[in-house]
C-alpha positions, 0 to 999 in steps of 0.5 A: 849317036856314034857308030859304037852306039849303033853297033851296040843297039843293033847287037844287044837285042839279039844277045837277049834273044839268044841268051837261052840258046847260048846258055844251052850250047855252053852247057853242052861244052861243060858236059863234054869230057873233051873240053879242057878243064880250064875252059870248062871252069870258065864256062861253069862260072859264067853259067852259074852266074845265071843263078846268082841272086845278086847280080850286077844288074837286077833281072827285073830292070826293064831293057837292061836286066839280062844284059849283064848275064849276056855280057858275063857269058861272052866274057866267060866264053872268051876265057874258055876260047883263050884256054883252048883254041881247038875248042873255039874251032869245034864250037861255033857258039863259043867262038861267036860269044868270044868275038862278041866280047870285043864289042863289050870291051869297046863299049866299057873301055877301062871298065872292061878289065874290071868286068873280066876280073869279076867274071874270072872271080865267078870261078871261085864263087857260088850260086845257090850253094853250088861252086864251080868245083862242085859242078866240075867235080861231082857228077850228081851236082853237074847233072842237077846244074845241067837240068837247072840250065835246061829249065832256066832256058826253057822258061826264059823270055827275052825282054824288050830292049829299046833302041835308045842311046840312054840305055847304053848310058844306064848300062855303063853306069850300072856296071861302073858302079857295081863292078868291084874295083 
């Protein structure tokens, strides 16, 4: 195993354990009128991904099923942090998630650009019939969305993640295959 493999295998179980808390923390930034709109748009796209019925890695796949969700939140956080360095300073979760995106970039190599494009496209897509524009522009939709995030976070149970380098190979293979070109 490489040092990169070790860092990923050490980090990913924690990312899965903190996924619900991370989503809840990001939803607080989404709700804040002090957050710049471009940052809120990136966060809304990342959070809305949690509710997509067809995501990059199906949630039921042992070990890997929620890692794509954790990756998407981190890339969305990196976009939000880049849009507002002041927000990065005010929101420790956002700053941590944005820093974590660097490990994803290192792991995925050239496929990281495809993941970034995919996450950026989430700002224009929909999940459960709800777009980012709906979330940002309609207080009732946003309130319902925030309620759904709270419900999702309270029902989420972190899956096990085996410390096996084969999981990294499977993960990269899934993403390489499923990410749009």
